[in-house]
C-alpha positions in Angstrom: 112.4 146.5 66.8 115.8 145.4 65.3 118.2 142.7 66.2 120.3 145.0 68.4 117.3 145.6 70.6 116.5 142.0 70.9 120.1 141.1 71.8 119.9 143.8 74.4 116.8 142.2 75.9 118.5 138.8 76.0 121.6 140.2 77.6 119.6 142.1 80.2 117.5 139.1 81.2 120.7 137.1 81.5 122.5 139.6 83.8 119.6 140.8 85.9 119.9 138.1 88.6 122.4 139.9 90.8 120.1 140.7 93.6 120.1 137.1 94.7 122.7 135.4 96.9 122.9 132.4 94.6 125.3 132.8 91.7 124.1 131.6 88.3 125.8 128.4 87.3 127.3 128.3 83.8 128.9 125.5 81.9 132.4 125.9 80.5 132.5 127.6 77.1 132.1 125.3 74.1 134.8 125.3 71.4 132.5 127.5 69.3 131.9 129.9 72.1 135.7 130.1 72.8 136.2 131.1 69.2 133.5 133.8 69.6 135.2 134.9 72.8 138.6 135.3 71.0 137.0 137.5 68.4 135.2 139.5 71.1 138.4 140.1 73.1 140.3 141.0 69.9 137.7 143.5 69.0 137.8 145.1 72.5 141.6 145.2 72.4 141.6 147.0 69.0 139.0 149.5 70.0 138.8 150.0 73.8 142.4 149.2 74.8 144.1 151.3 72.0 141.9 154.3 72.8 142.4 153.8 76.5 146.1 153.8 76.1 146.3 157.0 74.0 143.7 158.7 76.2 145.8 158.0 79.3 148.9 159.0 77.3 147.2 162.4 76.6 146.2 162.5 80.3 149.7 162.1 81.4 151.0 164.7 79.0 148.4 167.3 80.2 148.6 166.4 83.9 152.3 166.1 84.4 153.6 168.9 82.2 154.5 171.3 85.0 158.1 170.1 85.4 158.7 170.5 81.7 157.0 173.9 81.6 159.0 174.9 84.6 162.3 174.2 82.7 161.0 175.9 79.6 160.6 179.4 81.0 157.5 179.1 83.2 159.7 179.7 86.3 161.0 183.0 85.0 157.9 184.4 83.3 155.6 183.8 86.2 158.3 184.1 88.9 157.1 180.6 90.1 159.5 179.8 92.9 159.5 177.0 95.4 156.2 176.7 97.2 154.3 178.5 94.4 155.3 175.9 92.0 154.3 173.1 94.3 151.0 174.7 94.9 150.4 174.9 91.2 150.9 171.2 91.0 148.7 170.6 94.1 145.8 172.6 92.9 145.2 170.1 90.2 144.8 167.3 92.7 142.4 169.3 94.8 140.0 169.5 91.9 140.8 166.0 90.9 139.8 164.6 94.3 136.6 166.7 94.6 134.8 165.2 91.6 136.1 161.6 91.4 133.7 159.9 93.6 130.5 161.6 92.3 131.8 161.1 88.7 132.2 157.4 89.2 128.7 157.0 90.6 127.4 158.8 87.6 129.2 156.6 85.1 127.0 153.6 86.2 124.0 155.6 85.0 125.2 157.1 81.7 127.0 155.9 78.6 130.7 155.6 79.1 131.1 156.0 75.3 129.8 159.6 75.7 131.1 160.6 79.1 134.7 159.5 78.8 135.5 161.1 75.4 133.8 164.3 76.6 136.1 164.6 79.6 139.2 163.9 77.5 138.2 166.7 75.0 137.4 169.1 77.9 140.7 168.7 79.6 142.6 169.1 76.4 140.8 172.5 75.8 141.7 173.6 79.4 145.4 172.9 78.9 145.3 175.0 75.7 144.0 177.9 77.7 146.8 177.6 80.2 149.1 179.1 77.5 147.3 182.5 78.2 148.0 182.7 81.9 150.1 185.6 83.2 149.9 185.3 87.0 150.2 182.7 89.8 146.5 182.9 90.5 145.5 182.2 86.9 147.6 179.1 86.7 146.3 177.9 90.1 142.8 178.4 88.9 143.2 176.5 85.6 145.1 173.7 87.2 142.1 173.3 89.6 139.7 173.2 86.6 142.0 170.7 84.9 141.8 168.5 87.9 138.0 168.6 87.8 138.0 167.8 84.1 140.4 164.8 84.5 138.7 163.4 87.6 136.2 161.0 85.9 138.7 159.5 83.5 141.0 157.1 85.4 138.5 155.5 87.8 135.9 155.5 85.0 138.3 153.7 82.7 139.3 151.2 85.3 135.5 150.6 85.9 134.8 150.1 82.2 137.7 147.6 81.8 136.3 145.6 84.7 132.9 145.5 82.9 134.5 143.6 79.9 137.6 141.6 80.9 137.9 138.5 83.1 140.4 137.9 85.9 142.8 136.2 83.5 142.8 139.3 81.3 142.2 142.3 83.5 145.6 142.8 85.0 147.4 142.9 81.7 144.8 145.3 80.2 144.9 147.6 83.2 148.7 147.6 83.1 148.6 148.4 79.4 146.2 151.2 80.0 148.4 152.7 82.7 151.5 152.3 80.6 150.0 155.0 78.4 150.7 157.5 81.1 154.3 156.3 81.4 154.9 156.7 77.7 153.5 160.2 78.1 156.5 160.9 80.4 158.8 159.9 77.6 157.0 161.9 74.9 156.6 164.9 77.2 160.3 164.9 77.5 160.8 164.7 73.8 158.2 167.4 73.1 159.6 169.6 75.8 163.1 169.2 74.6 162.2 169.9 71.0 160.2 173.0 71.9 163.1 174.3 74.0 165.4 173.9 71.0 163.1 175.1 68.1 159.9 176.9 69.3 161.1 178.9 72.3 160.4 182.5 71.3 158.7 181.6 68.0 155.9 184.1 67.2 156.7 185.9 70.4 155.8 183.0 72.7 158.0 181.2 75.2 158.5 177.5 75.1 156.1 176.7 78.0 153.2 178.3 76.1 153.9 176.1 73.0 154.1 173.1 75.3 150.6 173.7 76.7 149.1 174.4 73.3 150.5 171.3 71.6 149.8 168.9 74.4 146.3 170.3 74.9 145.5 169.8 71.2 146.6 166.2 71.4 144.0 165.6 74.2 141.2 167.2 72.1 142.0 165.0 69.1 142.1 161.8 71.2 138.9 162.8 72.9 137.0 163.2 69.7 138.2 159.8 68.4 136.7 158.2 71.5 133.2 158.9 70.5 133.6 156.4 67.7 135.7 153.7 69.4 134.8 152.8 73.0 131.9 150.5 74.2 129.3 151.0 76.9 128.3 147.8 78.7 128.0 144.2 77.5 124.2 144.4 77.3 123.9 147.7 75.3 127.0 148.3 73.1 125.8 148.7 69.6 128.8 147.1 67.9 128.8 144.0 70.2 125.9 141.9 68.8 124.3 138.5 68.9 126.6 135.7 70.0 129.4 138.1 71.1 127.0 139.9 73.4 125.9 136.6 75.0 129.5 135.5 75.5 130.5 138.9 76.9 127.8 138.5 79.6 128.3 134.8 80.2 132.1 134.9 80.7 131.8 137.6 83.4 128.8 135.9 85.1 130.9 132.7 85.3 133.3 134.6 87.6 130.6 136.1 89.7 130.9 139.6 88.3 127.8 141.8 87.9 127.7 144.5 85.3 124.0 145.7 85.4 123.6 148.7 87.8 120.5 148.9 90.1 121.4 152.1 91.9 123.1 153.1 95.1 121.7 151.2 98.1 122.5 150.3 101.7 124.4 147.2 100.7 126.8 149.4 98.6 127.4 151.7 101.5 128.0 148.8 103.8 130.5 147.3 101.4 132.6 150.4 101.2 132.3 151.7 104.8 132.2 148.6 107.1 134.7 146.4 105.3 138.5 147.1 105.8 139.5 146.7 102.1 138.7 150.3 101.0 140.7 151.8 103.8 143.7 149.5 103.3 143.7 150.0 99.5 143.6 153.8 100.1 146.7 153.6 102.3 148.5 151.3 99.8 147.7 153.7 97.0 148.9 156.6 99.0 152.2 154.9 99.8 152.6 154.0 96.1 152.1 157.6 95.0 154.6 158.8 97.5 157.0 156.1 96.4 157.3 157.5 92.9 158.6 160.9 93.9 162.1 160.5 92.6 160.7 159.7 89.1 158.6 162.8 89.0 161.4 165.1 90.1 164.1 163.6 87.9 164.2 166.5 85.3 164.4 169.1 88.0 167.2 167.2 89.7 169.2 167.2 86.5 168.5 170.8 85.8 169.6 171.9 89.3 172.8 169.9 88.9 173.7 172.2 86.0 172.5 170.4 82.9 170.7 172.2 80.1 166.9 172.2 80.1 166.7 170.2 76.9 169.2 167.6 78.2 167.2 167.3 81.5 164.0 166.7 79.5 165.5 164.2 77.1 167.1 162.1 79.8 163.6 161.4 81.3 162.5 159.8 78.0 164.2 156.4 78.3 163.1 156.1 82.0 159.5 156.3 81.1 159.9 153.9 78.2 161.5 151.3 80.5 158.7 152.0 83.0 156.0 151.3 80.4 157.5 147.9 79.5 158.0 147.0 83.2 154.4 147.9 84.0 152.9 145.7 81.3 155.2 142.8 82.2 154.2 143.1 85.9 150.5 143.1 84.9 150.9 140.1 82.6 152.7 138.1 85.3 150.0 138.9 87.8 147.4 137.6 85.3 149.3 134.5 84.5 150.3 133.4 88.0 147.5 135.0 90.0 147.8 136.2 93.7 148.1 139.9 93.0 149.6 140.3 96.5 152.9 138.7 95.6 153.5 140.8 92.5 152.8 144.0 94.5 155.2 142.8 97.3 157.9 142.0 94.8 157.8 145.4 93.2 157.7 147.2 96.5 160.7 145.3 98.0 162.8 145.8 94.9 162.0 149.5 94.9 162.8 149.8 98.6 166.3 148.5 98.1 167.2 151.4 95.8 165.5 154.0 97.8 167.6 153.0 100.8 170.7 153.6 98.6 169.4 157.0 97.6 169.1 158.0 101.2 172.1 156.3 102.7 174.9 157.0 100.2 176.6 160.3 101.0 173.6 161.6 102.9 171.6 161.9 99.7 174.3 163.6 97.6 174.5 160.6 95.3 176.9 160.6 92.3 175.4 160.8 88.9 176.0 157.1 87.9 174.2 155.9 91.1 171.4 158.4 90.5 170.7 157.0 87.1 170.9 153.4 88.3 168.4 154.0 91.2 166.0 156.0 89.0 165.8 153.1 86.5 165.5 150.5 89.3 162.6 152.1 91.1 160.3 152.0 88.1 158.5 148.7 89.4 156.8 151.0 92.0 154.7 152.3 89.0 153.5 148.7 88.2 152.0 148.4 91.6 149.1 150.8 90.8 147.4 148.8 88.0 147.9 145.5 89.9 146.4 147.0 93.0 143.5 148.5 91.1 142.8 145.2 89.4 142.8 143.5 92.9 140.5 146.2 94.1 138.2 145.6 91.1 138.1 141.9 91.9 137.4 142.1 95.6 134.5 144.6 95.0 133.0 142.7 92.1 129.7 141.9 93.9 127.8 144.8 92.2 128.7 147.7 89.8 127.9 150.4 92.3 130.3 149.0 95.0 133.0 148.5 92.4 132.6 152.0 90.9 132.6 153.6 94.4 135.6 151.5 95.6 137.7 152.5 92.5 136.9 156.2 92.8 137.5 156.3 96.6 140.8 154.6 96.4 142.0 156.8 93.5 140.7 160.1 94.8 141.5 159.9 98.5 144.7 158.0 97.8 145.9 160.9 95.6 144.9 163.6 98.1 147.4 163.1 100.9 150.5 162.5 98.7 150.1 165.8 97.0 149.9 167.8 100.2 152.8 165.8 101.6 154.9 166.4 98.5 154.6 170.2 98.9 156.8 169.9 102.0 158.8 166.7 101.1 159.9 167.7 97.6 160.4 171.4 97.9 162.3 172.6 94.8 164.7 174.7 96.9 166.1 171.4 98.3 167.0 170.2 94.8 169.1 168.4 93.7 169.5 166.4 97.0 165.8 166.2 97.9 166.8 164.3 101.1 163.5 164.7 102.9 161.6 163.5 99.8 163.8 160.4 99.5 163.3 159.5 103.2 159.5 159.9 102.8 159.4 157.7 99.8 161.6 155.0 101.5 159.3 154.9 104.6 156.1 154.7 102.7 157.4 152.0 100.4 158.2 149.9 103.5 154.8 150.6 104.9 153.1 149.5 101.7 154.7 146.0 102.0 153.1 145.6 105.4 149.7 146.9 104.4 149.6 144.6 101.3 150.3 141.6 103.5 147.3 142.5 105.7 144.9 142.7 102.7 146.2 139.3 101.5 145.6 137.7 104.9 142.1 139.2 105.2 141.1 138.0 101.7 142.5 134.5 102.2 140.6 134.2 105.5 137.5 135.7 103.8 137.1 138.2 106.5 134.5 140.9 105.9 134.5 140.5 102.1 132.0 142.7 100.3 128.7 140.9 99.7 126.0 141.1 97.0 122.7 142.5 97.9 120.2 140.1 99.6 116.8 140.1 98.0 115.1 140.7 101.3 117.0 144.0 101.6 115.0 145.5 98.8 111.8 145.3 101.0 110.4 148.7 101.7 113.2 150.5 99.8 113.5 152.3 96.5 109.7 152.5 95.9 110.1 153.6 92.3 107.3 153.4 89.8 107.7 150.3 87.7 107.4 152.1 84.4 110.3 154.4 85.5 112.7 151.8 87.0 112.1 148.3 85.7 114.6 147.4 83.1 112.1 145.7 80.9 109.9 148.8 80.7 112.6 151.4 81.0 115.5 150.1 78.9 113.6 148.5 76.0 110.3 148.6 74.3 110.0 145.0 73.1 110.4 141.4 74.1 111.7 138.5 72.1 109.5 135.5 72.1 110.2 132.6 69.8 111.0 134.1 66.4 109.1 137.3 66.9 109.3 140.4 69.0 106.4 142.2 70.6 105.8 145.7 71.9 105.8 145.6 75.7 103.5 148.5 76.4 101.0 147.3 73.9 98.0 149.4 72.8 96.2 151.1 75.7 98.8 149.8 78.1 97.5 146.3 78.1 100.7 144.7 79.6 100.9 147.3 82.4 97.3 146.6 83.2 98.0 142.9 83.3 100.9 143.3 85.7 98.7 145.5 87.9 96.0 143.0 88.0 98.5 140.2 88.9 100.0 142.3 91.7 96.8 143.8 93.0 97.9 147.4 92.1 96.8 150.1 89.8 98.9 150.7 86.7 100.1 154.1 87.9 101.3 152.8 91.2 103.1 149.6 90.3 106.2 149.4 92.5 109.3 147.3 93.0 109.1 147.5 96.7 109.0 143.8 97.5 110.0 142.4 94.2 113.6 141.6 93.3 114.8 141.9 89.7 115.5 138.1 89.8 111.8 137.4 90.6 110.6 139.7 87.8 112.9 138.1 85.2 112.7 134.5 86.4 109.0 134.3 87.2 106.9 137.2 86.0 108.4 137.6 82.5 107.4 134.1 81.2 103.9 134.7 82.7 103.6 138.1 81.2 104.7 136.8 77.8 102.0 134.2 78.0 99.5 136.8 79.0 100.7 139.2 76.3 100.6 136.6 73.6 97.2 135.1 74.6 95.4 138.3 75.6 96.9 140.9 73.4 98.5 139.3 70.3 95.6 137.0 69.6 93.2 139.9 69.3 96.0 142.0 67.6 96.6 139.2 65.1 93.0 139.5 64.0 93.4 143.2 63.5 96.9 142.7 61.9 98.2 145.8 63.7 100.4 144.9 66.6 102.7 142.1 65.6 106.2 143.0 64.6 108.6 140.6 62.8 112.3 140.5 63.5 114.3 142.6 61.1 
């Protein structure tokens, strides 16, 4: 057994008390621990955050390239008019919604460092194949597959960030992550404009085909890089070792956050189905998605007003650059001053003012200067998403399963309704006025302000907040065999004791037999039915170590065949 395994055992034992109602009490970090914490956060920022940013950048390129493809010949080649175009966009979100919730439950059971890079590589490949389509049905089908491929990424990434960063860090990091998607809007415009000018017709292919190939390959490259960069969890990431691993666990436990998964249970289902927060966050997220409609349609508005395709694409570039800066600033301020509610409200009220202008002035036929001003001024609506997801992450921090399910439900269901509504609200035949779409965005932005206030009041009054699992609730449930489910038999093979480590299973299953004798069970039927993880770690483990050392190691020492030194 190496030091990595020993550190994993230590971290697991430290974080496995989340079945109890009492939260562990930790002292403030010492000056030495604070230095270790700085190095840990810096390492995470350089690896996890930079990859997350570029992965979401690739995600935005591949997900939102339909308007750019539309202005680069897709409309003419596939005769993609009005509702057909909107359905091509919507098919993505149907696939996106279907897989999100199951995928985020899976991520608590697998290694994120494998799962997330895989999905990024997969969606990049799908986008490359979109260059081969020749009919409506083909692009509908591939957009649906693209939605399935991208579904695990955003909620999975938000979940992983919540596993590593504290409340004082999470808002800024989530905003930085989301800013990658906004920068994709800028680069998509640059790429699309450059293709329209230089590659349209090259080698017999129209510009939209080159767009899909280039942006798809970017996703493939970023996905492959992820296998070497991103972490798993604080207790089992191979490049987070020793003191950094202990600090990674300690700083989250000090805030009551649990990162060791135990499986879906009735407490998880109660937390997400009988508390009001999930439903309110879904409605807020829906309103936010509908509130960003003018930004998504900006290139089409300019094109329909008579500007060249390249100009329409280039003019979206500075909008998304400004949006990325605003989003990170909003996230930073929400971390520094707390009270996520006020930062969401401020962004929504500011956005509402300019949507009212877009609707009221000249019945939606706004002059070009006012259009540009309003488009730039509504970008704070984009900053609401990472702040709200951070808030959602914090409210549901009682256990990993609740947190993962809450993130996935909000993102998937919250994305569903807007894309069906947008089919009717932002019909391309109504361009460039899009009056109905502007009215819908104005109304939902106003509703978002009210809903956010309701969540704030409920949280302040501590009404129906999600709760951690009570140890008595494990009684009679999840009767798994100990050798299959217990973390100390399933996740590692050795224990650290003093300066040495010892094999848990021992020769002829001595430890399993000792446990069985203590519990009055046979080794093959040892169960966790009435035993919480906290009980196992706090009471049984020291006893078992003593039994193991006295009963097994003593005789093994005489034979010189079972003791293993730390390496």
